[in-house]
Structures are given as structure tokens and as C-alpha cells.
SEDOGU-247368 format. One record per residue (C-alpha): residue number from 1; x, y, z. Coordinates in pm, 1 decimal, m for minus. Layout:
<rs>
 resi     east    north       up
  NUM        X        Y        Z
...
</rs>
This chain:
<rs>
 resi     east    north       up
    1  31962.7   4624.4  11433.1
    2  31655.3   4440.3  11305.4
    3  31665.6   4176.6  11034.7
    4  31504.8   4319.4  10719.9
    5  31317.0   4098.9  10472.6
    6  31173.9   4224.7  10144.8
    7  30888.3   4065.4   9958.5
    8  30627.9   4143.7   9693.1
    9  30262.6   4076.9   9774.4
   10  30136.7   3802.2   9544.9
   11  29783.3   3756.7   9415.0
   12  29757.4   3436.1   9620.4
   13  29815.6   3644.6   9938.3
   14  29497.9   3842.9   9880.3
   15  29129.7   3784.1   9952.0
   16  28818.2   3856.0   9743.7
   17  28847.0   4226.8   9830.3
   18  29194.5   4235.9   9673.2
   19  29384.3   4297.6   9997.3
   20  29618.5   4071.8  10192.1
   21  29417.1   3816.6  10388.5
   22  29487.7   3864.6  10760.8
   23  29633.8   3515.9  10818.6
   24  29873.6   3563.3  10528.7
   25  30043.7   3850.9  10710.6
   26  30155.6   3598.4  10973.4
   27  30272.9   3367.5  10694.7
   28  30477.3   3650.9  10542.5
   29  30623.4   3727.6  10885.5
   30  30714.2   3360.6  10924.3
   31  30898.8   3381.0  10590.3
   32  31102.1   3665.8  10740.8
   33  31174.2   3450.3  11047.5
   34  31295.8   3163.3  10828.1
   35  31514.3   3401.8  10625.8
   36  31665.8   3547.1  10944.5
   37  31754.8   3198.4  11069.4
   38  31922.2   3115.8  10737.3
   39  32107.3   3450.0  10739.8
   40  32258.0   3348.4  11074.3
   41  32379.9   3019.0  10928.2
   42  32107.7   2795.3  11068.7
   43  32012.3   2506.9  10838.8
   44  31634.3   2556.5  10826.8
   45  31572.3   2204.6  10697.3
   46  31735.3   2062.0  11010.6
   47  31593.1   2333.8  11236.9
   48  31232.4   2272.0  11135.2
   49  31284.7   1894.5  11127.0
   50  31207.0   1886.1  11498.6
   51  31443.6   1599.8  11580.6
   52  31664.8   1757.9  11849.4
   53  31427.5   2034.6  11960.1
   54  31099.3   2185.1  11853.2
   55  31019.7   2553.8  11886.1
   56  30646.3   2590.6  11821.6
   57  30459.9   2919.3  11825.5
   58  30255.2   2948.8  12144.8
   59  30093.9   3289.3  12081.3
   60  30043.2   3534.6  11796.1
   61  29891.7   3877.2  11753.9
   62  29865.3   4128.1  11475.1
   63  29737.5   4471.8  11386.9
   64  29649.1   4614.6  11048.0
   65  29671.7   4985.5  10971.9
   66  29649.8   5004.6  10592.4
   67  29550.6   4758.8  10319.6
   68  29822.8   4578.8  10125.0
   69  29749.6   4478.0   9765.7
   70  29894.7   4254.9   9497.8
   71  30218.6   4404.8   9367.4
   72  30297.8   4606.6   9679.0
   73  30662.2   4576.5   9782.1
   74  30691.7   4508.6  10154.0
   75  30976.8   4549.1  10396.9
   76  30942.5   4342.6  10713.9
   77  31155.9   4436.2  11015.1
   78  31206.6   4150.4  11261.4
   79  31336.0   4195.5  11616.0
   80  31353.7   3894.8  11851.0
   81  31360.2   3922.5  12229.9
   82  31460.8   3656.5  12481.5
   83  31187.8   3611.0  12744.8
   84  31341.8   3321.1  12940.0
   85  31588.8   3040.6  12870.5
   86  31320.5   2840.7  12685.6
   87  31115.3   3118.9  12528.9
   88  31144.7   3415.7  12294.4
   89  30919.5   3662.1  12118.6
   90  30954.9   3817.2  11775.4
   91  30818.2   4162.9  11692.9
   92  30749.2   4233.3  11327.0
   93  30682.7   4569.7  11164.5
   94  30555.3   4559.6  10805.3
   95  30615.1   4861.9  10584.8
   96  30551.1   4947.3  10225.1
   97  30890.4   4973.6  10059.1
   98  31016.3   5333.7  10054.0
   99  30747.7   5436.3  10307.3
  100  30921.8   5347.3  10631.1
  101  30778.3   5631.0  10837.4
  102  30456.9   5438.2  10917.5
  103  30395.0   5064.7  10927.2
  104  30100.6   4907.7  10745.8
  105  30087.4   4616.6  10990.2
  106  30262.5   4470.7  11289.2
  107  30264.6   4126.9  11443.9
  108  30425.9   3927.5  11718.2
  109  30489.4   3559.4  11775.2
  110  30594.7   3390.8  12099.0
  111  30795.0   3068.4  12065.7
  112  30862.6   2799.8  12326.4
  113  31147.8   2549.1  12302.0
  114  31049.7   2191.7  12387.2
  115  31188.8   1840.9  12369.7
  116  30990.7   1681.3  12083.1
  117  30969.7   1341.4  12256.9
  118  30854.4   1456.1  12602.6
  119  30689.8   1785.5  12503.3
  120  30853.2   1944.3  12808.6
  121  31028.1   2280.5  12797.8
  122  31401.8   2287.9  12753.1
  123  31664.5   2557.2  12708.2
  124  31710.5   2714.0  12368.7
  125  31995.0   2561.4  12167.7
  126  32315.6   2762.9  12127.4
  127  32243.7   2840.9  11761.9
  128  31912.7   3004.8  11856.5
  129  32083.9   3204.8  12130.9
  130  32332.0   3325.6  11867.4
  131  32045.4   3415.4  11634.0
  132  31882.4   3614.3  11915.4
  133  32205.7   3803.5  11981.4
  134  32252.6   3885.5  11614.4
  135  31907.9   4041.1  11556.6
  136  31818.7   4182.3  11898.3
  137  31836.6   4559.3  11907.3
  138  32114.8   4687.5  12128.4
  139  32099.6   5035.8  12277.9
</rs>
């Protein structure tokens, strides 16, 4: 089951044309990521502090199918996928609330776990593995 995050598009999310600026879709998706971590019991202040491990984004992509405007209610579905012991990907589908038959946007982010001191890859911490298990779709 995906993690579901709801949010209203704010005026500050939009560009001069009155639609969500493309980079802000990734920011909104990152909000969903942060909320999913917190929902699993991960202390995001510690997690993003980067003392024990750092998990930077190594790649992003996104597609836009319909404009989103100020006041639109969004529903973001987040599904993570383990790629290897030090790497995972998150797929995001962005819908207008109550219109879940067709997404207005989608995005993906690929994250790599590293030791912050050496910048070398390391295995994901147990709490991230638990987070992956909680939100990964099971057939």
C-alpha cells in the first residue's frame, strides 16, 4: 500500500502563468517523503542531520500531464523500492483530490546511502529498511 500525502497548492508554488512551477512538484514530493518517514516513527530532525548517515538524492525525473493551480487539493502517492543494500528509489503519483483515475504528474527520486565523513556508500540503516517494508507495495 502506498503512503498517501495530501496538500493544497499554495500561491508560492506557482509561476507567472499561475500553474505549479516544475521544480516545486519535486519539493511537494519531498514533503511527502518526509511525512512518510515521520509516519514510520523516524525522527526527521535526526535523519536529515546527516551525522550517522546521509542519503542524498542521486537522480530525479518528472512528468506533467495537467496543470495544477493555487487552491488545488493534491493527493500524492509514494511507493519506495529497494534497488540494492545502499540504494532505493521512490515513485510518486500526483493526483487532484477526488480525481484518482488519472494522475496530473509523476516523479521519481533515487537515493544513495553514504557515510557522511568518507562519502563512500554504505548499507541502509535498519530504520530505513523498515520504512521501505512499510510502504512498498506487496502483491
